[in-house]
PDB file with SEQRES, HELIX, SHEET and CRYST1 records, atoms N, CA, C and O in Angstrom:
SEQRES   1 A   55  MET ILE ASP VAL PHE HIS TYR THR SER PRO LEU GLY VAL          
SEQRES   2 A   55  LEU GLY LYS LEU ALA ASP TYR LEU PHE LEU LYS GLN TYR          
SEQRES   3 A   55  ARG PRO HIS LEU LEU LEU GLU ARG ASN ARG VAL ILE LYS          
SEQRES   4 A   55  GLU VAL ALA GLU SER GLY LYS TRP GLN GLU VAL LEU ALA          
SEQRES   5 A   55  MET GLU LYS                                                  
HELIX    1 AA1 VAL A   13  ALA A   18  1                                   6    
HELIX    2 AA2 ASP A   19  LEU A   23  3                                   5    
HELIX    3 AA3 LYS A   24  SER A   44  1                                  21    
HELIX    4 AA4 TRP A   47  GLU A   54  1                                   8    
CRYST1    1.000    1.000    1.000  90.00  90.00  90.00 P 1           1          
ATOM      1  N   MET A   1       0.848  -1.116  -0.023  1.00  0.00           N  
ATOM      2  CA  MET A   1      -0.036  -0.006  -0.007  1.00  0.00           C  
ATOM      3  C   MET A   1       0.889   1.259  -0.003  1.00  0.00           C  
ATOM      4  O   MET A   1       1.881   1.335   0.721  1.00  0.00           O  
ATOM      5  N   ILE A   2       0.523   2.164  -0.793  1.00  0.00           N  
ATOM      6  CA  ILE A   2       1.224   3.448  -0.831  1.00  0.00           C  
ATOM      7  C   ILE A   2       0.256   4.575  -0.510  1.00  0.00           C  
ATOM      8  O   ILE A   2      -0.830   4.666  -1.084  1.00  0.00           O  
ATOM      9  N   ASP A   3       0.664   5.420   0.407  1.00  0.00           N  
ATOM     10  CA  ASP A   3      -0.188   6.596   0.717  1.00  0.00           C  
ATOM     11  C   ASP A   3       0.228   7.754  -0.163  1.00  0.00           C  
ATOM     12  O   ASP A   3       1.423   8.020  -0.293  1.00  0.00           O  
ATOM     13  N   VAL A   4      -0.703   8.442  -0.763  1.00  0.00           N  
ATOM     14  CA  VAL A   4      -0.463   9.635  -1.509  1.00  0.00           C  
ATOM     15  C   VAL A   4      -1.248  10.737  -0.800  1.00  0.00           C  
ATOM     16  O   VAL A   4      -2.471  10.687  -0.671  1.00  0.00           O  
ATOM     17  N   PHE A   5      -0.512  11.700  -0.364  1.00  0.00           N  
ATOM     18  CA  PHE A   5      -1.097  12.808   0.443  1.00  0.00           C  
ATOM     19  C   PHE A   5      -0.977  14.102  -0.214  1.00  0.00           C  
ATOM     20  O   PHE A   5       0.096  14.705  -0.184  1.00  0.00           O  
ATOM     21  N   HIS A   6      -2.048  14.592  -0.832  1.00  0.00           N  
ATOM     22  CA  HIS A   6      -1.986  15.897  -1.604  1.00  0.00           C  
ATOM     23  C   HIS A   6      -2.838  16.853  -0.832  1.00  0.00           C  
ATOM     24  O   HIS A   6      -3.959  16.544  -0.428  1.00  0.00           O  
ATOM     25  N   TYR A   7      -2.299  17.989  -0.641  1.00  0.00           N  
ATOM     26  CA  TYR A   7      -3.102  19.096   0.005  1.00  0.00           C  
ATOM     27  C   TYR A   7      -2.537  20.444  -0.409  1.00  0.00           C  
ATOM     28  O   TYR A   7      -1.365  20.580  -0.759  1.00  0.00           O  
ATOM     29  N   THR A   8      -3.428  21.443  -0.355  1.00  0.00           N  
ATOM     30  CA  THR A   8      -2.957  22.774  -0.694  1.00  0.00           C  
ATOM     31  C   THR A   8      -3.451  23.696   0.474  1.00  0.00           C  
ATOM     32  O   THR A   8      -4.641  23.731   0.786  1.00  0.00           O  
ATOM     33  N   SER A   9      -2.523  24.416   1.085  1.00  0.00           N  
ATOM     34  CA  SER A   9      -2.939  25.302   2.143  1.00  0.00           C  
ATOM     35  C   SER A   9      -3.335  26.642   1.559  1.00  0.00           C  
ATOM     36  O   SER A   9      -2.735  27.124   0.598  1.00  0.00           O  
ATOM     37  N   PRO A  10      -4.364  27.239   2.161  1.00  0.00           N  
ATOM     38  CA  PRO A  10      -4.787  28.560   1.727  1.00  0.00           C  
ATOM     39  C   PRO A  10      -3.790  29.617   2.229  1.00  0.00           C  
ATOM     40  O   PRO A  10      -2.844  29.290   2.944  1.00  0.00           O  
ATOM     41  N   LEU A  11      -3.988  30.775   1.883  1.00  0.00           N  
ATOM     42  CA  LEU A  11      -3.329  32.012   2.368  1.00  0.00           C  
ATOM     43  C   LEU A  11      -1.888  32.238   1.853  1.00  0.00           C  
ATOM     44  O   LEU A  11      -1.125  32.994   2.456  1.00  0.00           O  
ATOM     45  N   GLY A  12      -1.531  31.589   0.756  1.00  0.00           N  
ATOM     46  CA  GLY A  12      -0.319  31.944   0.087  1.00  0.00           C  
ATOM     47  C   GLY A  12       0.906  31.665   0.908  1.00  0.00           C  
ATOM     48  O   GLY A  12       1.127  30.529   1.325  1.00  0.00           O  
ATOM     49  N   VAL A  13       1.721  32.689   1.153  1.00  0.00           N  
ATOM     50  CA  VAL A  13       2.919  32.536   1.899  1.00  0.00           C  
ATOM     51  C   VAL A  13       2.685  32.144   3.371  1.00  0.00           C  
ATOM     52  O   VAL A  13       3.474  31.404   3.958  1.00  0.00           O  
ATOM     53  N   LEU A  14       1.581  32.658   3.955  1.00  0.00           N  
ATOM     54  CA  LEU A  14       1.280  32.269   5.339  1.00  0.00           C  
ATOM     55  C   LEU A  14       0.927  30.816   5.433  1.00  0.00           C  
ATOM     56  O   LEU A  14       1.301  30.143   6.393  1.00  0.00           O  
ATOM     57  N   GLY A  15       0.196  30.306   4.427  1.00  0.00           N  
ATOM     58  CA  GLY A  15      -0.088  28.861   4.377  1.00  0.00           C  
ATOM     59  C   GLY A  15       1.112  28.015   4.198  1.00  0.00           C  
ATOM     60  O   GLY A  15       1.170  26.930   4.776  1.00  0.00           O  
ATOM     61  N   LYS A  16       2.070  28.427   3.444  1.00  0.00           N  
ATOM     62  CA  LYS A  16       3.299  27.733   3.217  1.00  0.00           C  
ATOM     63  C   LYS A  16       4.129  27.740   4.523  1.00  0.00           C  
ATOM     64  O   LYS A  16       4.763  26.744   4.873  1.00  0.00           O  
ATOM     65  N   LEU A  17       4.110  28.832   5.198  1.00  0.00           N  
ATOM     66  CA  LEU A  17       4.790  28.919   6.505  1.00  0.00           C  
ATOM     67  C   LEU A  17       4.166  27.988   7.464  1.00  0.00           C  
ATOM     68  O   LEU A  17       4.894  27.290   8.169  1.00  0.00           O  
ATOM     69  N   ALA A  18       2.833  27.915   7.557  1.00  0.00           N  
ATOM     70  CA  ALA A  18       2.157  27.002   8.437  1.00  0.00           C  
ATOM     71  C   ALA A  18       2.476  25.573   8.111  1.00  0.00           C  
ATOM     72  O   ALA A  18       2.667  24.752   9.007  1.00  0.00           O  
ATOM     73  N   ASP A  19       2.540  25.251   6.766  1.00  0.00           N  
ATOM     74  CA  ASP A  19       2.916  23.912   6.339  1.00  0.00           C  
ATOM     75  C   ASP A  19       4.259  23.581   6.882  1.00  0.00           C  
ATOM     76  O   ASP A  19       4.431  22.480   7.406  1.00  0.00           O  
ATOM     77  N   TYR A  20       5.203  24.426   6.802  1.00  0.00           N  
ATOM     78  CA  TYR A  20       6.554  24.160   7.234  1.00  0.00           C  
ATOM     79  C   TYR A  20       6.621  24.037   8.765  1.00  0.00           C  
ATOM     80  O   TYR A  20       7.342  23.167   9.255  1.00  0.00           O  
ATOM     81  N   LEU A  21       5.955  24.809   9.490  1.00  0.00           N  
ATOM     82  CA  LEU A  21       6.056  24.870  10.924  1.00  0.00           C  
ATOM     83  C   LEU A  21       5.213  23.715  11.573  1.00  0.00           C  
ATOM     84  O   LEU A  21       5.599  23.140  12.590  1.00  0.00           O  
ATOM     85  N   PHE A  22       4.101  23.424  10.964  1.00  0.00           N  
ATOM     86  CA  PHE A  22       3.197  22.452  11.689  1.00  0.00           C  
ATOM     87  C   PHE A  22       2.991  21.171  10.908  1.00  0.00           C  
ATOM     88  O   PHE A  22       3.270  20.090  11.427  1.00  0.00           O  
ATOM     89  N   LEU A  23       2.502  21.258   9.654  1.00  0.00           N  
ATOM     90  CA  LEU A  23       2.038  20.084   8.902  1.00  0.00           C  
ATOM     91  C   LEU A  23       3.236  19.136   8.544  1.00  0.00           C  
ATOM     92  O   LEU A  23       3.059  17.921   8.459  1.00  0.00           O  
ATOM     93  N   LYS A  24       4.414  19.698   8.343  1.00  0.00           N  
ATOM     94  CA  LYS A  24       5.538  18.862   8.027  1.00  0.00           C  
ATOM     95  C   LYS A  24       5.817  17.833   9.126  1.00  0.00           C  
ATOM     96  O   LYS A  24       6.162  16.683   8.857  1.00  0.00           O  
ATOM     97  N   GLN A  25       5.658  18.278  10.347  1.00  0.00           N  
ATOM     98  CA  GLN A  25       5.875  17.323  11.525  1.00  0.00           C  
ATOM     99  C   GLN A  25       4.600  16.487  11.767  1.00  0.00           C  
ATOM    100  O   GLN A  25       4.704  15.332  12.180  1.00  0.00           O  
ATOM    101  N   TYR A  26       3.469  17.016  11.532  1.00  0.00           N  
ATOM    102  CA  TYR A  26       2.204  16.295  11.842  1.00  0.00           C  
ATOM    103  C   TYR A  26       1.870  15.173  10.799  1.00  0.00           C  
ATOM    104  O   TYR A  26       1.387  14.095  11.143  1.00  0.00           O  
ATOM    105  N   ARG A  27       2.151  15.490   9.547  1.00  0.00           N  
ATOM    106  CA  ARG A  27       1.780  14.582   8.473  1.00  0.00           C  
ATOM    107  C   ARG A  27       2.276  13.124   8.708  1.00  0.00           C  
ATOM    108  O   ARG A  27       1.463  12.203   8.630  1.00  0.00           O  
ATOM    109  N   PRO A  28       3.546  12.894   8.985  1.00  0.00           N  
ATOM    110  CA  PRO A  28       3.906  11.451   9.201  1.00  0.00           C  
ATOM    111  C   PRO A  28       3.185  10.798  10.313  1.00  0.00           C  
ATOM    112  O   PRO A  28       2.852   9.618  10.194  1.00  0.00           O  
ATOM    113  N   HIS A  29       2.901  11.503  11.445  1.00  0.00           N  
ATOM    114  CA  HIS A  29       2.195  10.974  12.535  1.00  0.00           C  
ATOM    115  C   HIS A  29       0.713  10.634  12.100  1.00  0.00           C  
ATOM    116  O   HIS A  29       0.185   9.589  12.480  1.00  0.00           O  
ATOM    117  N   LEU A  30       0.112  11.466  11.360  1.00  0.00           N  
ATOM    118  CA  LEU A  30      -1.237  11.305  10.846  1.00  0.00           C  
ATOM    119  C   LEU A  30      -1.331  10.028   9.983  1.00  0.00           C  
ATOM    120  O   LEU A  30      -2.256   9.229  10.132  1.00  0.00           O  
ATOM    121  N   LEU A  31      -0.337   9.857   9.067  1.00  0.00           N  
ATOM    122  CA  LEU A  31      -0.364   8.675   8.168  1.00  0.00           C  
ATOM    123  C   LEU A  31      -0.107   7.379   8.912  1.00  0.00           C  
ATOM    124  O   LEU A  31      -0.713   6.340   8.650  1.00  0.00           O  
ATOM    125  N   LEU A  32       0.848   7.494   9.881  1.00  0.00           N  
ATOM    126  CA  LEU A  32       1.165   6.258  10.680  1.00  0.00           C  
ATOM    127  C   LEU A  32      -0.049   5.832  11.530  1.00  0.00           C  
ATOM    128  O   LEU A  32      -0.324   4.639  11.660  1.00  0.00           O  
ATOM    129  N   GLU A  33      -0.725   6.743  12.068  1.00  0.00           N  
ATOM    130  CA  GLU A  33      -1.931   6.410  12.898  1.00  0.00           C  
ATOM    131  C   GLU A  33      -3.074   5.851  12.026  1.00  0.00           C  
ATOM    132  O   GLU A  33      -3.772   4.898  12.371  1.00  0.00           O  
ATOM    133  N   ARG A  34      -3.206   6.535  10.848  1.00  0.00           N  
ATOM    134  CA  ARG A  34      -4.220   6.021   9.849  1.00  0.00           C  
ATOM    135  C   ARG A  34      -3.931   4.582   9.472  1.00  0.00           C  
ATOM    136  O   ARG A  34      -4.841   3.753   9.459  1.00  0.00           O  
ATOM    137  N   ASN A  35      -2.664   4.265   9.160  1.00  0.00           N  
ATOM    138  CA  ASN A  35      -2.342   2.957   8.763  1.00  0.00           C  
ATOM    139  C   ASN A  35      -2.474   1.929   9.872  1.00  0.00           C  
ATOM    140  O   ASN A  35      -2.770   0.762   9.614  1.00  0.00           O  
ATOM    141  N   ARG A  36      -2.245   2.377  11.153  1.00  0.00           N  
ATOM    142  CA  ARG A  36      -2.404   1.526  12.284  1.00  0.00           C  
ATOM    143  C   ARG A  36      -3.857   1.130  12.435  1.00  0.00           C  
ATOM    144  O   ARG A  36      -4.164  -0.029  12.711  1.00  0.00           O  
ATOM    145  N   VAL A  37      -4.766   2.103  12.253  1.00  0.00           N  
ATOM    146  CA  VAL A  37      -6.181   1.862  12.453  1.00  0.00           C  
ATOM    147  C   VAL A  37      -6.698   0.966  11.287  1.00  0.00           C  
ATOM    148  O   VAL A  37      -7.530   0.083  11.496  1.00  0.00           O  
ATOM    149  N   ILE A  38      -6.203   1.208  10.104  1.00  0.00           N  
ATOM    150  CA  ILE A  38      -6.658   0.344   8.992  1.00  0.00           C  
ATOM    151  C   ILE A  38      -6.206  -1.113   9.204  1.00  0.00           C  
ATOM    152  O   ILE A  38      -6.972  -2.045   8.958  1.00  0.00           O  
ATOM    153  N   LYS A  39      -5.006  -1.292   9.643  1.00  0.00           N  
ATOM    154  CA  LYS A  39      -4.450  -2.610   9.932  1.00  0.00           C  
ATOM    155  C   LYS A  39      -5.302  -3.324  11.024  1.00  0.00           C  
ATOM    156  O   LYS A  39      -5.705  -4.477  10.875  1.00  0.00           O  
ATOM    157  N   GLU A  40      -5.553  -2.568  12.134  1.00  0.00           N  
ATOM    158  CA  GLU A  40      -6.304  -3.124  13.247  1.00  0.00           C  
ATOM    159  C   GLU A  40      -7.704  -3.561  12.796  1.00  0.00           C  
ATOM    160  O   GLU A  40      -8.164  -4.632  13.191  1.00  0.00           O  
ATOM    161  N   VAL A  41      -8.388  -2.754  11.979  1.00  0.00           N  
ATOM    162  CA  VAL A  41      -9.708  -3.098  11.567  1.00  0.00           C  
ATOM    163  C   VAL A  41      -9.636  -4.297  10.554  1.00  0.00           C  
ATOM    164  O   VAL A  41     -10.460  -5.209  10.615  1.00  0.00           O  
ATOM    165  N   ALA A  42      -8.698  -4.276   9.684  1.00  0.00           N  
ATOM    166  CA  ALA A  42      -8.631  -5.371   8.735  1.00  0.00           C  
ATOM    167  C   ALA A  42      -8.297  -6.685   9.350  1.00  0.00           C  
ATOM    168  O   ALA A  42      -8.837  -7.699   8.907  1.00  0.00           O  
ATOM    169  N   GLU A  43      -7.464  -6.746  10.320  1.00  0.00           N  
ATOM    170  CA  GLU A  43      -7.019  -7.960  10.968  1.00  0.00           C  
ATOM    171  C   GLU A  43      -8.040  -8.403  12.037  1.00  0.00           C  
ATOM    172  O   GLU A  43      -8.013  -9.585  12.381  1.00  0.00           O  
ATOM    173  N   SER A  44      -8.890  -7.610  12.565  1.00  0.00           N  
ATOM    174  CA  SER A  44      -9.818  -7.970  13.635  1.00  0.00           C  
ATOM    175  C   SER A  44     -11.130  -8.465  13.156  1.00  0.00           C  
ATOM    176  O   SER A  44     -11.868  -9.080  13.926  1.00  0.00           O  
ATOM    177  N   GLY A  45     -11.478  -8.218  11.865  1.00  0.00           N  
ATOM    178  CA  GLY A  45     -12.763  -8.555  11.424  1.00  0.00           C  
ATOM    179  C   GLY A  45     -13.764  -7.489  11.571  1.00  0.00           C  
ATOM    180  O   GLY A  45     -14.925  -7.657  11.199  1.00  0.00           O  
ATOM    181  N   LYS A  46     -13.320  -6.331  12.135  1.00  0.00           N  
ATOM    182  CA  LYS A  46     -14.192  -5.208  12.322  1.00  0.00           C  
ATOM    183  C   LYS A  46     -14.557  -4.593  10.915  1.00  0.00           C  
ATOM    184  O   LYS A  46     -15.509  -3.821  10.804  1.00  0.00           O  
ATOM    185  N   TRP A  47     -13.834  -4.930   9.933  1.00  0.00           N  
ATOM    186  CA  TRP A  47     -14.146  -4.402   8.556  1.00  0.00           C  
ATOM    187  C   TRP A  47     -15.546  -4.790   8.118  1.00  0.00           C  
ATOM    188  O   TRP A  47     -16.186  -4.094   7.330  1.00  0.00           O  
ATOM    189  N   GLN A  48     -16.025  -5.957   8.664  1.00  0.00           N  
ATOM    190  CA  GLN A  48     -17.403  -6.320   8.281  1.00  0.00           C  
ATOM    191  C   GLN A  48     -18.460  -5.413   8.834  1.00  0.00           C  
ATOM    192  O   GLN A  48     -19.512  -5.208   8.229  1.00  0.00           O  
ATOM    193  N   GLU A  49     -18.156  -4.853  10.036  1.00  0.00           N  
ATOM    194  CA  GLU A  49     -19.083  -3.913  10.659  1.00  0.00           C  
ATOM    195  C   GLU A  49     -19.107  -2.583   9.839  1.00  0.00           C  
ATOM    196  O   GLU A  49     -20.146  -1.970   9.593  1.00  0.00           O  
ATOM    197  N   VAL A  50     -17.854  -2.196   9.438  1.00  0.00           N  
ATOM    198  CA  VAL A  50     -17.734  -0.966   8.697  1.00  0.00           C  
ATOM    199  C   VAL A  50     -18.514  -1.051   7.370  1.00  0.00           C  
ATOM    200  O   VAL A  50     -19.226  -0.118   6.997  1.00  0.00           O  
ATOM    201  N   LEU A  51     -18.364  -2.203   6.656  1.00  0.00           N  
ATOM    202  CA  LEU A  51     -19.090  -2.431   5.440  1.00  0.00           C  
ATOM    203  C   LEU A  51     -20.645  -2.441   5.631  1.00  0.00           C  
ATOM    204  O   LEU A  51     -21.398  -1.916   4.811  1.00  0.00           O  
ATOM    205  N   ALA A  52     -21.063  -3.057   6.737  1.00  0.00           N  
ATOM    206  CA  ALA A  52     -22.432  -3.086   7.056  1.00  0.00           C  
ATOM    207  C   ALA A  52     -23.086  -1.634   7.265  1.00  0.00           C  
ATOM    208  O   ALA A  52     -24.254  -1.384   6.968  1.00  0.00           O  
ATOM    209  N   MET A  53     -22.233  -0.760   7.784  1.00  0.00           N  
ATOM    210  CA  MET A  53     -22.692   0.614   8.017  1.00  0.00           C  
ATOM    211  C   MET A  53     -22.892   1.384   6.711  1.00  0.00           C  
ATOM    212  O   MET A  53     -23.648   2.353   6.642  1.00  0.00           O  
ATOM    213  N   GLU A  54     -22.181   0.914   5.674  1.00  0.00           N  
ATOM    214  CA  GLU A  54     -22.285   1.528   4.359  1.00  0.00           C  
ATOM    215  C   GLU A  54     -23.612   1.339   3.724  1.00  0.00           C  
ATOM    216  O   GLU A  54     -24.021   2.148   2.890  1.00  0.00           O  
ATOM    217  N   LYS A  55     -24.317   0.278   4.094  1.00  0.00           N  
ATOM    218  CA  LYS A  55     -25.542  -0.066   3.388  1.00  0.00           C  
ATOM    219  C   LYS A  55     -26.724   0.711   3.891  1.00  0.00           C  
ATOM    220  O   LYS A  55     -27.836   0.534   3.394  1.00  0.00           O  
TER     221      LYS A  55                                                      
END                                                                             
């Protein structure tokens, strides 16, 4: 699995500064936590509950 994470921050230069100061450090943690949750759901069988909620 490959995560592709695209985003665009508003506010031009201020948005780019916020990206550098905050999102650059936060992004890896966000993706690692997301992958941990996906793995937990897939391996536990909880995925069937998630699919049932989609109906």
